[in-house]
All heavy atoms as a GROMACS GRO file, in nm:
protein
  625
    1MET      N    1   1.924  -7.527   5.803
    1MET     CA    2   1.796  -7.577   5.847
    1MET      C    3   1.690  -7.473   5.813
    1MET      O    4   1.709  -7.355   5.837
    1MET     CB    5   1.801  -7.605   5.997
    1MET     CG    6   1.673  -7.662   6.050
    1MET     SD    7   1.678  -7.704   6.225
    1MET     CE    8   1.784  -7.846   6.219
    2SER      N    9   1.580  -7.518   5.760
    2SER     CA   10   1.474  -7.424   5.722
    2SER      C   11   1.401  -7.372   5.846
    2SER      O   12   1.403  -7.434   5.952
    2SER     CB   13   1.373  -7.494   5.630
    2SER     OG   14   1.297  -7.586   5.703
    3ARG      N   15   1.339  -7.256   5.831
    3ARG     CA   16   1.265  -7.198   5.943
    3ARG      C   17   1.148  -7.287   5.984
    3ARG      O   18   1.113  -7.296   6.101
    3ARG     CB   19   1.215  -7.059   5.906
    3ARG     CG   20   1.326  -6.958   5.896
    3ARG     CD   21   1.267  -6.821   5.874
    3ARG     NE   22   1.368  -6.726   5.837
    3ARG     CZ   23   1.437  -6.653   5.924
    3ARG    NH1   24   1.416  -6.668   6.051
    3ARG    NH2   25   1.528  -6.568   5.883
    4LYS      N   26   1.085  -7.353   5.885
    4LYS     CA   27   0.972  -7.441   5.916
    4LYS      C   28   1.018  -7.558   6.004
    4LYS      O   29   0.954  -7.590   6.103
    4LYS     CB   30   0.912  -7.493   5.786
    4LYS     CG   31   0.780  -7.564   5.802
    4LYS     CD   32   0.723  -7.597   5.666
    4LYS     CE   33   0.585  -7.656   5.678
    4LYS     NZ   34   0.530  -7.690   5.548
    5ALA      N   35   1.130  -7.620   5.967
    5ALA     CA   36   1.183  -7.730   6.048
    5ALA      C   37   1.225  -7.680   6.185
    5ALA      O   38   1.206  -7.748   6.286
    5ALA     CB   39   1.301  -7.795   5.976
    6THR      N   40   1.284  -7.561   6.191
    6THR     CA   41   1.326  -7.505   6.319
    6THR      C   42   1.206  -7.480   6.409
    6THR      O   43   1.212  -7.506   6.528
    6THR     CB   44   1.403  -7.374   6.297
    6THR    OG1   45   1.513  -7.400   6.211
    6THR    CG2   46   1.455  -7.317   6.426
    7ARG      N   47   1.097  -7.431   6.352
    7ARG     CA   48   0.977  -7.408   6.433
    7ARG      C   49   0.924  -7.539   6.491
    7ARG      O   50   0.884  -7.545   6.606
    7ARG     CB   51   0.869  -7.340   6.349
    7ARG     CG   52   0.884  -7.190   6.348
    7ARG     CD   53   0.763  -7.124   6.286
    7ARG     NE   54   0.814  -7.046   6.174
    7ARG     CZ   55   0.772  -7.055   6.049
    7ARG    NH1   56   0.674  -7.133   6.015
    7ARG    NH2   57   0.827  -6.982   5.955
    8ARG      N   58   0.925  -7.645   6.411
    8ARG     CA   59   0.880  -7.775   6.460
    8ARG      C   60   0.972  -7.826   6.570
    8ARG      O   61   0.926  -7.877   6.670
    8ARG     CB   62   0.874  -7.877   6.346
    8ARG     CG   63   0.746  -7.864   6.266
    8ARG     CD   64   0.734  -7.974   6.166
    8ARG     NE   65   0.799  -7.926   6.044
    8ARG     CZ   66   0.883  -7.997   5.970
    8ARG    NH1   67   0.914  -8.119   6.001
    8ARG    NH2   68   0.937  -7.945   5.862
    9LEU      N   69   1.102  -7.810   6.552
    9LEU     CA   70   1.197  -7.856   6.653
    9LEU      C   71   1.194  -7.767   6.777
    9LEU      O   72   1.229  -7.811   6.885
    9LEU     CB   73   1.339  -7.858   6.597
    9LEU     CG   74   1.368  -7.970   6.498
    9LEU    CD1   75   1.505  -7.950   6.438
    9LEU    CD2   76   1.357  -8.106   6.564
   10GLY      N   77   1.151  -7.641   6.762
   10GLY     CA   78   1.144  -7.549   6.874
   10GLY      C   79   1.052  -7.597   6.984
   10GLY      O   80   1.069  -7.560   7.100
   11ARG      N   81   0.956  -7.678   6.950
   11ARG     CA   82   0.868  -7.733   7.053
   11ARG      C   83   0.942  -7.834   7.140
   11ARG      O   84   0.915  -7.847   7.258
   11ARG     CB   85   0.747  -7.799   6.988
   11ARG     CG   86   0.659  -7.700   6.918
   11ARG     CD   87   0.538  -7.767   6.858
   11ARG     NE   88   0.470  -7.673   6.772
   11ARG     CZ   89   0.421  -7.702   6.655
   11ARG    NH1   90   0.429  -7.825   6.608
   11ARG    NH2   91   0.360  -7.611   6.583
   12ILE      N   92   1.035  -7.906   7.079
   12ILE     CA   93   1.113  -8.006   7.154
   12ILE      C   94   1.233  -7.940   7.222
   12ILE      O   95   1.260  -7.965   7.338
   12ILE     CB   96   1.161  -8.117   7.058
   12ILE    CG1   97   1.042  -8.184   6.991
   12ILE    CG2   98   1.245  -8.219   7.133
   12ILE    CD1   99   1.078  -8.273   6.876
   13PHE      N  100   1.305  -7.857   7.148
   13PHE     CA  101   1.423  -7.789   7.199
   13PHE      C  102   1.397  -7.639   7.196
   13PHE      O  103   1.419  -7.573   7.094
   13PHE     CB  104   1.545  -7.820   7.113
   13PHE     CG  105   1.574  -7.966   7.099
   13PHE    CD1  106   1.549  -8.033   6.981
   13PHE    CD2  107   1.626  -8.038   7.205
   13PHE    CE1  108   1.576  -8.167   6.968
   13PHE    CE2  109   1.652  -8.172   7.193
   13PHE     CZ  110   1.627  -8.238   7.074
   14PRO      N  111   1.349  -7.580   7.304
   14PRO     CA  112   1.308  -7.439   7.300
   14PRO      C  113   1.424  -7.342   7.276
   14PRO      O  114   1.403  -7.233   7.228
   14PRO     CB  115   1.244  -7.416   7.436
   14PRO     CG  116   1.299  -7.523   7.523
   14PRO     CD  117   1.328  -7.640   7.434
   15PHE      N  118   1.547  -7.381   7.309
   15PHE     CA  119   1.660  -7.292   7.292
   15PHE      C  120   1.761  -7.356   7.198
   15PHE      O  121   1.846  -7.434   7.241
   15PHE     CB  122   1.726  -7.261   7.426
   15PHE     CG  123   1.633  -7.195   7.522
   15PHE    CD1  124   1.584  -7.264   7.631
   15PHE    CD2  125   1.592  -7.065   7.502
   15PHE    CE1  126   1.497  -7.203   7.720
   15PHE    CE2  127   1.506  -7.003   7.590
   15PHE     CZ  128   1.458  -7.072   7.699
   16MET      N  129   1.748  -7.326   7.072
   16MET     CA  130   1.843  -7.377   6.973
   16MET      C  131   1.920  -7.258   6.916
   16MET      O  132   1.863  -7.152   6.892
   16MET     CB  133   1.770  -7.451   6.861
   16MET     CG  134   1.710  -7.580   6.909
   16MET     SD  135   1.637  -7.676   6.776
   16MET     CE  136   1.779  -7.715   6.678
   17PHE      N  137   2.048  -7.278   6.895
   17PHE     CA  138   2.133  -7.173   6.840
   17PHE      C  139   2.206  -7.228   6.719
   17PHE      O  140   2.226  -7.348   6.706
   17PHE     CB  141   2.234  -7.126   6.945
   17PHE     CG  142   2.170  -7.068   7.067
   17PHE    CD1  143   2.157  -7.143   7.182
   17PHE    CD2  144   2.121  -6.939   7.066
   17PHE    CE1  145   2.096  -7.091   7.296
   17PHE    CE2  146   2.060  -6.886   7.178
   17PHE     CZ  147   2.048  -6.962   7.293
   18GLU      N  148   2.247  -7.137   6.632
   18GLU     CA  149   2.315  -7.175   6.509
   18GLU      C  150   2.428  -7.077   6.484
   18GLU      O  151   2.413  -6.956   6.504
   18GLU     CB  152   2.215  -7.172   6.393
   18GLU     CG  153   2.274  -7.208   6.260
   18GLU     CD  154   2.171  -7.205   6.150
   18GLU    OE1  155   2.065  -7.142   6.167
   18GLU    OE2  156   2.198  -7.265   6.046
   19VAL      N  157   2.543  -7.129   6.440
   19VAL     CA  158   2.656  -7.045   6.401
   19VAL      C  159   2.657  -7.040   6.249
   19VAL      O  160   2.659  -7.143   6.182
   19VAL     CB  161   2.790  -7.101   6.453
   19VAL    CG1  162   2.906  -7.016   6.404
   19VAL    CG2  163   2.789  -7.108   6.605
   20VAL      N  164   2.654  -6.920   6.194
   20VAL     CA  165   2.654  -6.899   6.049
   20VAL      C  166   2.781  -6.826   6.011
   20VAL      O  167   2.817  -6.725   6.073
   20VAL     CB  168   2.531  -6.814   6.006
   20VAL    CG1  169   2.533  -6.790   5.857
   20VAL    CG2  170   2.403  -6.882   6.049
   21VAL      N  171   2.852  -6.877   5.908
   21VAL     CA  172   2.973  -6.812   5.857
   21VAL      C  173   2.950  -6.785   5.708
   21VAL      O  174   2.919  -6.876   5.632
   21VAL     CB  175   3.097  -6.902   5.877
   21VAL    CG1  176   3.220  -6.838   5.815
   21VAL    CG2  177   3.120  -6.931   6.024
   22GLU      N  178   2.964  -6.657   5.668
   22GLU     CA  179   2.944  -6.619   5.528
   22GLU      C  180   3.057  -6.530   5.480
   22GLU      O  181   3.108  -6.447   5.556
   22GLU     CB  182   2.813  -6.542   5.512
   22GLU     CG  183   2.690  -6.624   5.536
   22GLU     CD  184   2.562  -6.545   5.514
   22GLU    OE1  185   2.568  -6.421   5.503
   22GLU    OE2  186   2.456  -6.608   5.509
   23LYS      N  187   3.093  -6.547   5.354
   23LYS     CA  188   3.198  -6.465   5.294
   23LYS      C  189   3.139  -6.329   5.256
   23LYS      O  190   3.033  -6.321   5.194
   23LYS     CB  191   3.255  -6.532   5.171
   23LYS     CG  192   3.377  -6.460   5.117
   23LYS     CD  193   3.449  -6.541   5.013
   23LYS     CE  194   3.576  -6.468   4.976
   23LYS     NZ  195   3.661  -6.546   4.889
   24ARG      N  196   3.209  -6.222   5.294
   24ARG     CA  197   3.167  -6.086   5.264
   24ARG      C  198   3.287  -6.012   5.208
   24ARG      O  199   3.373  -5.967   5.281
   24ARG     CB  200   3.119  -6.012   5.390
   24ARG     CG  201   3.004  -6.078   5.459
   24ARG     CD  202   2.878  -6.053   5.381
   24ARG     NE  203   2.765  -6.103   5.458
   24ARG     CZ  204   2.646  -6.114   5.409
   24ARG    NH1  205   2.621  -6.080   5.285
   24ARG    NH2  206   2.548  -6.160   5.484
   25GLY      N  207   3.295  -6.004   5.079
   25GLY     CA  208   3.409  -5.937   5.015
   25GLY      C  209   3.522  -6.035   4.986
   25GLY      O  210   3.507  -6.156   4.999
   26ARG      N  211   3.636  -5.981   4.946
   26ARG     CA  212   3.747  -6.065   4.904
   26ARG      C  213   3.811  -6.142   5.019
   26ARG      O  214   3.846  -6.259   5.004
   26ARG     CB  215   3.853  -5.981   4.834
   26ARG     CG  216   3.806  -5.928   4.701
   26ARG     CD  217   3.908  -5.842   4.637
   26ARG     NE  218   4.019  -5.924   4.589
   26ARG     CZ  219   4.116  -5.879   4.514
   26ARG    NH1  220   4.118  -5.752   4.479
   26ARG    NH2  221   4.212  -5.957   4.475
   27SER      N  222   3.830  -6.076   5.129
   27SER     CA  223   3.900  -6.144   5.239
   27SER      C  224   3.834  -6.116   5.373
   27SER      O  225   3.902  -6.105   5.475
   27SER     CB  226   4.046  -6.100   5.242
   27SER     OG  227   4.055  -5.961   5.270
   28ARG      N  228   3.703  -6.105   5.372
   28ARG     CA  229   3.631  -6.082   5.499
   28ARG      C  230   3.524  -6.188   5.515
   28ARG      O  231   3.448  -6.216   5.423
   28ARG     CB  232   3.569  -5.943   5.502
   28ARG     CG  233   3.675  -5.836   5.516
   28ARG     CD  234   3.619  -5.698   5.534
   28ARG     NE  235   3.518  -5.687   5.636
   28ARG     CZ  236   3.533  -5.620   5.750
   28ARG    NH1  237   3.647  -5.562   5.776
   28ARG    NH2  238   3.435  -5.610   5.835
   29TRP      N  239   3.519  -6.244   5.635
   29TRP     CA  240   3.421  -6.345   5.668
   29TRP      C  241   3.342  -6.299   5.788
   29TRP      O  242   3.398  -6.254   5.887
   29TRP     CB  243   3.491  -6.477   5.700
   29TRP     CG  244   3.555  -6.539   5.580
   29TRP    CD1  245   3.678  -6.508   5.529
   29TRP    CD2  246   3.500  -6.638   5.495
   29TRP    NE1  247   3.703  -6.584   5.418
   29TRP    CE2  248   3.595  -6.666   5.395
   29TRP    CE3  249   3.380  -6.708   5.495
   29TRP    CZ2  250   3.573  -6.759   5.296
   29TRP    CZ3  251   3.358  -6.802   5.396
   29TRP    CH2  252   3.453  -6.828   5.298
   30GLU      N  253   3.211  -6.308   5.777
   30GLU     CA  254   3.123  -6.267   5.886
   30GLU      C  255   3.073  -6.392   5.958
   30GLU      O  256   3.034  -6.489   5.894
   30GLU     CB  257   3.004  -6.189   5.832
   30GLU     CG  258   2.906  -6.148   5.940
   30GLU     CD  259   2.780  -6.084   5.885
   30GLU    OE1  260   2.754  -6.095   5.764
   30GLU    OE2  261   2.708  -6.024   5.965
   31TRP      N  262   3.075  -6.389   6.091
   31TRP     CA  263   3.016  -6.496   6.169
   31TRP      C  264   2.903  -6.440   6.253
   31TRP      O  265   2.906  -6.325   6.292
   31TRP     CB  266   3.120  -6.567   6.258
   31TRP     CG  267   3.187  -6.478   6.360
   31TRP    CD1  268   3.305  -6.412   6.344
   31TRP    CD2  269   3.140  -6.446   6.490
   31TRP    NE1  270   3.335  -6.340   6.456
   31TRP    CE2  271   3.235  -6.359   6.549
   31TRP    CE3  272   3.028  -6.480   6.564
   31TRP    CZ2  273   3.220  -6.308   6.678
   31TRP    CZ3  274   3.013  -6.430   6.692
   31TRP    CH2  275   3.109  -6.345   6.748
   32ARG      N  276   2.799  -6.522   6.272
   32ARG     CA  277   2.683  -6.481   6.352
   32ARG      C  278   2.636  -6.600   6.434
   32ARG      O  279   2.638  -6.713   6.387
   32ARG     CB  280   2.568  -6.437   6.262
   32ARG     CG  281   2.595  -6.317   6.179
   32ARG     CD  282   2.472  -6.271   6.103
   32ARG     NE  283   2.409  -6.374   6.021
   32ARG     CZ  284   2.437  -6.396   5.894
   32ARG    NH1  285   2.528  -6.324   5.833
   32ARG    NH2  286   2.375  -6.491   5.827
   33VAL      N  287   2.592  -6.572   6.555
   33VAL     CA  288   2.523  -6.672   6.637
   33VAL      C  289   2.377  -6.628   6.641
   33VAL      O  290   2.347  -6.516   6.684
   33VAL     CB  291   2.582  -6.681   6.780
   33VAL    CG1  292   2.503  -6.781   6.864
   33VAL    CG2  293   2.729  -6.718   6.775
   34CYS      N  294   2.288  -6.714   6.592
   34CYS     CA  295   2.145  -6.681   6.583
   34CYS      C  296   2.064  -6.778   6.668
   34CYS      O  297   2.105  -6.893   6.688
   34CYS     CB  298   2.098  -6.692   6.439
   34CYS     SG  299   2.190  -6.593   6.322
   35ASN      N  300   1.949  -6.732   6.714
   35ASN     CA  301   1.859  -6.822   6.785
   35ASN      C  302   1.768  -6.891   6.684
   35ASN      O  303   1.781  -6.870   6.564
   35ASN     CB  304   1.780  -6.749   6.895
   35ASN     CG  305   1.686  -6.645   6.841
   35ASN    OD1  306   1.663  -6.633   6.720
   35ASN    ND2  307   1.629  -6.567   6.930
   36SER      N  308   1.676  -6.974   6.733
   36SER     CA  309   1.590  -7.051   6.643
   36SER      C  310   1.495  -6.964   6.562
   36SER      O  311   1.447  -7.004   6.457
   36SER     CB  312   1.511  -7.155   6.721
   36SER     OG  313   1.437  -7.093   6.824
   37ALA      N  314   1.471  -6.841   6.607
   37ALA     CA  315   1.386  -6.748   6.532
   37ALA      C  316   1.464  -6.671   6.427
   37ALA      O  317   1.407  -6.595   6.350
   37ALA     CB  318   1.319  -6.650   6.628
   38GLY      N  319   1.596  -6.688   6.422
   38GLY     CA  320   1.679  -6.618   6.325
   38GLY      C  321   1.734  -6.485   6.374
   38GLY      O  322   1.800  -6.414   6.299
   39LYS      N  323   1.706  -6.450   6.498
   39LYS     CA  324   1.755  -6.323   6.553
   39LYS      C  325   1.904  -6.336   6.585
   39LYS      O  326   1.947  -6.432   6.647
   39LYS     CB  327   1.678  -6.289   6.681
   39LYS     CG  328   1.721  -6.158   6.742
   39LYS     CD  329   1.641  -6.126   6.867
   39LYS     CE  330   1.691  -5.996   6.926
   39LYS     NZ  331   1.626  -5.967   7.054
   40ILE      N  332   1.980  -6.236   6.542
   40ILE     CA  333   2.125  -6.237   6.566
   40ILE      C  334   2.151  -6.201   6.711
   40ILE      O  335   2.107  -6.098   6.760
   40ILE     CB  336   2.196  -6.138   6.472
   40ILE    CG1  337   2.176  -6.180   6.326
   40ILE    CG2  338   2.344  -6.129   6.506
   40ILE    CD1  339   2.226  -6.079   6.226
   41ILE      N  340   2.224  -6.288   6.779
   41ILE     CA  341   2.258  -6.267   6.919
   41ILE      C  342   2.398  -6.209   6.932
   41ILE      O  343   2.422  -6.118   7.010
   41ILE     CB  344   2.246  -6.398   6.998
   41ILE    CG1  345   2.102  -6.446   6.991
   41ILE    CG2  346   2.292  -6.382   7.141
   41ILE    CD1  347   2.081  -6.583   7.045
   42MET      N  348   2.493  -6.262   6.854
   42MET     CA  349   2.632  -6.213   6.851
   42MET      C  350   2.680  -6.220   6.708
   42MET      O  351   2.636  -6.305   6.631
   42MET     CB  352   2.722  -6.300   6.939
   42MET     CG  353   2.696  -6.291   7.086
   42MET     SD  354   2.817  -6.389   7.174
   42MET     CE  355   2.709  -6.502   7.257
   43SER      N  356   2.772  -6.130   6.673
   43SER     CA  357   2.828  -6.134   6.538
   43SER      C  358   2.966  -6.070   6.537
   43SER      O  359   3.004  -6.001   6.631
   43SER     CB  360   2.736  -6.062   6.439
   43SER     OG  361   2.730  -5.925   6.470
   44GLY      N  362   3.039  -6.096   6.430
   44GLY     CA  363   3.172  -6.037   6.416
   44GLY      C  364   3.230  -6.065   6.279
   44GLY      O  365   3.167  -6.130   6.194
   45TRP      N  366   3.351  -6.016   6.255
   45TRP     CA  367   3.420  -6.027   6.128
   45TRP      C  368   3.559  -6.083   6.151
   45TRP      O  369   3.624  -6.053   6.251
   45TRP     CB  370   3.435  -5.892   6.060
   45TRP     CG  371   3.307  -5.826   6.027
   45TRP    CD1  372   3.231  -5.747   6.108
   45TRP    CD2  373   3.236  -5.835   5.905
   45TRP    NE1  374   3.119  -5.705   6.044
   45TRP    CE2  375   3.119  -5.758   5.917
   45TRP    CE3  376   3.260  -5.902   5.785
   45TRP    CZ2  377   3.027  -5.746   5.814
   45TRP    CZ3  378   3.168  -5.888   5.683
   45TRP    CH2  379   3.054  -5.812   5.697
   46GLU      N  380   3.607  -6.163   6.057
   46GLU     CA  381   3.744  -6.216   6.060
   46GLU      C  382   3.800  -6.214   5.918
   46GLU      O  383   3.726  -6.202   5.821
   46GLU     CB  384   3.748  -6.358   6.116
   46GLU     CG  385   3.699  -6.370   6.259
   46GLU     CD  386   3.781  -6.292   6.359
   46GLU    OE1  387   3.904  -6.281   6.342
   46GLU    OE2  388   3.722  -6.241   6.456
   47ASN      N  389   3.931  -6.228   5.908
   47ASN     CA  390   3.998  -6.226   5.778
   47ASN      C  391   4.006  -6.363   5.711
   47ASN      O  392   4.034  -6.372   5.593
   47ASN     CB  393   4.139  -6.169   5.790
   47ASN     CG  394   4.136  -6.021   5.824
   47ASN    OD1  395   4.045  -5.950   5.783
   47ASN    ND2  396   4.233  -5.977   5.901
   48SER      N  397   3.982  -6.469   5.786
   48SER     CA  398   3.986  -6.603   5.728
   48SER      C  399   3.861  -6.680   5.769
   48SER      O  400   3.798  -6.652   5.872
   48SER     CB  401   4.110  -6.679   5.775
   48SER     OG  402   4.101  -6.710   5.912
   49ARG      N  403   3.827  -6.780   5.688
   49ARG     CA  404   3.710  -6.861   5.718
   49ARG      C  405   3.732  -6.941   5.847
   49ARG      O  406   3.644  -6.951   5.931
   49ARG     CB  407   3.680  -6.956   5.602
   49ARG     CG  408   3.553  -7.035   5.624
   49ARG     CD  409   3.530  -7.137   5.512
   49ARG     NE  410   3.402  -7.200   5.525
   49ARG     CZ  411   3.371  -7.293   5.616
   49ARG    NH1  412   3.460  -7.332   5.703
   49ARG    NH2  413   3.250  -7.347   5.619
   50ASP      N  414   3.852  -6.998   5.860
   50ASP     CA  415   3.882  -7.074   5.982
   50ASP      C  416   3.873  -6.986   6.106
   50ASP      O  417   3.821  -7.029   6.210
   50ASP     CB  418   4.021  -7.136   5.973
   50ASP     CG  419   4.028  -7.250   5.873
   50ASP    OD1  420   3.922  -7.309   5.843
   50ASP    OD2  421   4.139  -7.279   5.826
   51GLY      N  422   3.922  -6.863   6.096
   51GLY     CA  423   3.914  -6.770   6.208
   51GLY      C  424   3.770  -6.735   6.243
   51GLY      O  425   3.733  -6.729   6.360
   52ALA      N  426   3.688  -6.715   6.141
   52ALA     CA  427   3.547  -6.683   6.164
   52ALA      C  428   3.474  -6.802   6.226
   52ALA      O  429   3.392  -6.785   6.317
   52ALA     CB  430   3.480  -6.642   6.033
   53LYS      N  431   3.503  -6.922   6.178
   53LYS     CA  432   3.442  -7.042   6.234
   53LYS      C  433   3.482  -7.058   6.380
   53LYS      O  434   3.398  -7.088   6.466
   53LYS     CB  435   3.484  -7.164   6.152
   53LYS     CG  436   3.432  -7.295   6.203
   53LYS     CD  437   3.288  -7.314   6.166
   53LYS     CE  438   3.244  -7.455   6.198
   53LYS     NZ  439   3.140  -7.460   6.297
   54TYR      N  440   3.609  -7.036   6.410
   54TYR     CA  441   3.657  -7.047   6.548
   54TYR      C  442   3.588  -6.946   6.639
   54TYR      O  443   3.540  -6.980   6.746
   54TYR     CB  444   3.809  -7.028   6.551
   54TYR     CG  445   3.864  -7.019   6.692
   54TYR    CD1  446   3.882  -7.133   6.768
   54TYR    CD2  447   3.895  -6.896   6.748
   54TYR    CE1  448   3.931  -7.126   6.897
   54TYR    CE2  449   3.944  -6.887   6.877
   54TYR     CZ  450   3.962  -7.003   6.951
   54TYR     OH  451   4.009  -6.994   7.079
   55ARG      N  452   3.583  -6.819   6.594
   55ARG     CA  453   3.521  -6.714   6.676
   55ARG      C  454   3.372  -6.739   6.696
   55ARG      O  455   3.318  -6.715   6.804
   55ARG     CB  456   3.541  -6.577   6.613
   55ARG     CG  457   3.682  -6.530   6.613
   55ARG     CD  458   3.725  -6.491   6.751
   55ARG     NE  459   3.859  -6.438   6.744
   55ARG     CZ  460   3.915  -6.370   6.839
   55ARG    NH1  461   3.850  -6.344   6.950
   55ARG    NH2  462   4.039  -6.327   6.826
   56GLY      N  463   3.302  -6.785   6.592
   56GLY     CA  464   3.160  -6.815   6.604
   56GLY      C  465   3.135  -6.929   6.702
   56GLY      O  466   3.046  -6.922   6.787
   57ASP      N  467   3.214  -7.036   6.689
   57ASP     CA  468   3.200  -7.149   6.781
   57ASP      C  469   3.234  -7.108   6.924
   57ASP      O  470   3.169  -7.150   7.020
   57ASP     CB  471   3.288  -7.265   6.738
   57ASP     CG  472   3.238  -7.333   6.612
   57ASP    OD1  473   3.121  -7.312   6.576
   57ASP    OD2  474   3.317  -7.406   6.550
   58ARG      N  475   3.335  -7.025   6.938
   58ARG     CA  476   3.376  -6.977   7.071
   58ARG      C  477   3.265  -6.891   7.134
   58ARG      O  478   3.236  -6.903   7.252
   58ARG     CB  479   3.505  -6.897   7.058
   58ARG     CG  480   3.563  -6.856   7.190
   58ARG     CD  481   3.702  -6.799   7.168
   58ARG     NE  482   3.760  -6.766   7.296
   58ARG     CZ  483   3.811  -6.649   7.327
   58ARG    NH1  484   3.814  -6.553   7.238
   58ARG    NH2  485   3.861  -6.628   7.445
   59ALA      N  486   3.204  -6.806   7.053
   59ALA     CA  487   3.094  -6.722   7.103
   59ALA      C  488   2.976  -6.809   7.146
   59ALA      O  489   2.914  -6.784   7.251
   59ALA     CB  490   3.051  -6.624   6.995
   60LEU      N  491   2.945  -6.911   7.069
   60LEU     CA  492   2.837  -7.003   7.106
   60LEU      C  493   2.869  -7.074   7.237
   60LEU      O  494   2.784  -7.087   7.325
   60LEU     CB  495   2.812  -7.105   6.995
   60LEU     CG  496   2.707  -7.212   7.025
   60LEU    CD1  497   2.571  -7.150   7.050
   60LEU    CD2  498   2.702  -7.312   6.911
   61PHE      N  499   2.992  -7.121   7.250
   61PHE     CA  500   3.033  -7.188   7.373
   61PHE      C  501   3.018  -7.096   7.494
   61PHE      O  502   2.963  -7.135   7.597
   61PHE     CB  503   3.178  -7.236   7.361
   61PHE     CG  504   3.232  -7.295   7.488
   61PHE    CD1  505   3.196  -7.422   7.528
   61PHE    CD2  506   3.317  -7.222   7.570
   61PHE    CE1  507   3.245  -7.477   7.646
   61PHE    CE2  508   3.366  -7.275   7.687
   61PHE     CZ  509   3.330  -7.403   7.725
   62HIS      N  510   3.064  -6.972   7.482
   62HIS     CA  511   3.052  -6.877   7.592
   62HIS      C  512   2.906  -6.843   7.623
   62HIS      O  513   2.869  -6.826   7.739
   62HIS     CB  514   3.132  -6.749   7.563
   62HIS     CG  515   3.278  -6.767   7.583
   62HIS    ND1  516   3.338  -6.759   7.706
   62HIS    CD2  517   3.376  -6.796   7.495
   62HIS    CE1  518   3.467  -6.780   7.693
   62HIS    NE2  519   3.493  -6.804   7.566
   63LEU      N  520   2.824  -6.835   7.521
   63LEU     CA  521   2.681  -6.812   7.542
   63LEU      C  522   2.619  -6.926   7.621
   63LEU      O  523   2.545  -6.904   7.717
   63LEU     CB  524   2.610  -6.797   7.406
   63LEU     CG  525   2.460  -6.784   7.410
   63LEU    CD1  526   2.419  -6.651   7.472
   63LEU    CD2  527   2.403  -6.797   7.270
   64LEU      N  528   2.649  -7.049   7.582
   64LEU     CA  529   2.596  -7.165   7.653
   64LEU      C  530   2.651  -7.175   7.795
   64LEU      O  531   2.580  -7.210   7.888
   64LEU     CB  532   2.624  -7.293   7.574
   64LEU     CG  533   2.557  -7.303   7.439
   64LEU    CD1  534   2.606  -7.426   7.364
   64LEU    CD2  535   2.407  -7.304   7.453
   65LEU      N  536   2.778  -7.144   7.810
   65LEU     CA  537   2.841  -7.148   7.942
   65LEU      C  538   2.779  -7.045   8.036
   65LEU      O  539   2.751  -7.075   8.152
   65LEU     CB  540   2.991  -7.124   7.928
   65LEU     CG  541   3.074  -7.138   8.054
   65LEU    CD1  542   3.070  -7.281   8.104
   65LEU    CD2  543   3.217  -7.096   8.026
   66ALA      N  544   2.753  -6.925   7.985
   66ALA     CA  545   2.696  -6.819   8.067
   66ALA      C  546   2.551  -6.846   8.104
   66ALA      O  547   2.504  -6.804   8.209
   66ALA     CB  548   2.707  -6.685   7.996
   67SER      N  549   2.479  -6.917   8.018
   67SER     CA  550   2.337  -6.941   8.044
   67SER      C  551   2.312  -7.065   8.128
   67SER      O  552   2.202  -7.086   8.174
   67SER     CB  553   2.261  -6.952   7.912
   67SER     OG  554   2.303  -7.066   7.842
   68SER      N  555   2.414  -7.148   8.147
   68SER     CA  556   2.393  -7.269   8.227
   68SER      C  557   2.410  -7.238   8.374
   68SER      O  558   2.491  -7.157   8.414
   68SER     CB  559   2.491  -7.378   8.184
   68SER     OG  560   2.622  -7.342   8.220
   69GLY      N  561   2.329  -7.302   8.454
   69GLY     CA  562   2.338  -7.286   8.599
   69GLY      C  563   2.414  -7.404   8.658
   69GLY      O  564   2.447  -7.500   8.589
   70PRO      N  565   2.440  -7.398   8.786
   70PRO     CA  566   2.508  -7.511   8.849
   70PRO      C  567   2.418  -7.635   8.848
   70PRO      O  568   2.297  -7.624   8.863
   70PRO     CB  569   2.536  -7.462   8.990
   70PRO     CG  570   2.440  -7.351   9.013
   70PRO     CD  571   2.410  -7.291   8.878
   71ASP      N  572   2.479  -7.751   8.830
   71ASP     CA  573   2.402  -7.875   8.828
   71ASP      C  574   2.344  -7.907   8.965
   71ASP      O  575   2.232  -7.954   8.977
   71ASP     CB  576   2.490  -7.991   8.782
   71ASP     CG  577   2.527  -7.978   8.637
   71ASP    OD1  578   2.617  -7.899   8.608
   71ASP    OD2  579   2.465  -8.045   8.554
   72GLU      N  580   2.423  -7.884   9.066
   72GLU     CA  581   2.379  -7.913   9.201
   72GLU      C  582   2.411  -7.795   9.291
   72GLU      O  583   2.512  -7.727   9.270
   72GLU     CB  584   2.450  -8.037   9.254
   72GLU     CG  585   2.420  -8.163   9.175
   72GLU     CD  586   2.496  -8.284   9.228
   72GLU    OE1  587   2.542  -8.278   9.345
   72GLU    OE2  588   2.508  -8.380   9.156
   73PRO      N  589   2.330  -7.771   9.391
   73PRO     CA  590   2.364  -7.664   9.485
   73PRO      C  591   2.489  -7.699   9.564
   73PRO      O  592   2.520  -7.818   9.582
   73PRO     CB  593   2.241  -7.655   9.575
   73PRO     CG  594   2.170  -7.783   9.558
   73PRO     CD  595   2.206  -7.836   9.424
   74PRO      N  596   2.565  -7.600   9.610
   74PRO     CA  597   2.686  -7.630   9.687
   74PRO      C  598   2.651  -7.702   9.817
   74PRO      O  599   2.544  -7.681   9.875
   74PRO     CB  600   2.748  -7.493   9.714
   74PRO     CG  601   2.643  -7.394   9.683
   74PRO     CD  602   2.542  -7.459   9.593
   75LEU      N  603   2.742  -7.787   9.859
   75LEU     CA  604   2.722  -7.862   9.983
   75LEU      C  605   2.746  -7.771  10.103
   75LEU      O  606   2.836  -7.687  10.102
   75LEU     CB  607   2.818  -7.980   9.990
   75LEU     CG  608   2.798  -8.088   9.883
   75LEU    CD1  609   2.909  -8.190   9.893
   75LEU    CD2  610   2.663  -8.156   9.900
   76PRO      N  611   2.667  -7.786  10.209
   76PRO     CA  612   2.690  -7.704  10.328
   76PRO      C  613   2.820  -7.746  10.397
   76PRO      O  614   2.860  -7.861  10.390
   76PRO     CB  615   2.568  -7.732  10.416
   76PRO     CG  616   2.513  -7.860  10.367
   76PRO     CD  617   2.552  -7.873  10.223
   77ASP      N  618   2.884  -7.652  10.464
   77ASP     CA  619   3.010  -7.681  10.535
   77ASP      C  620   2.986  -7.753  10.664
   77ASP      O  621   2.896  -7.744  10.734
   77ASP     CB  622   3.088  -7.552  10.563
   77ASP     CG  623   3.142  -7.493  10.433
   77ASP    OD1  624   3.161  -7.572  10.338
   77ASP    OD2  625   3.164  -7.373  10.429
   0.00000   0.00000   0.00000
C-alpha cells in the first residue's frame, strides 16, 4: 500500500499496522511490523519465509492483544 493511500485511510483507521517480509541474503528473511507512518515497531530474522511470516503475524497479534482493553467492565460480586 502506498504512503499516500495509507495517509488517506489513516483518517478512517487511525491505527493501521502492516507485516512486511523481505529476503535478506541467501537464507535469511527479515520480518517487520510497521505502523501507518512506516515506523518499525517490531522486527526480527528467520531462516525461512514461512517462519518469518509466522513470526511477523504472531508479533502483530500480540501487539493487538496487548493494546486492546476489556470490552466490558467486570461485574460486581
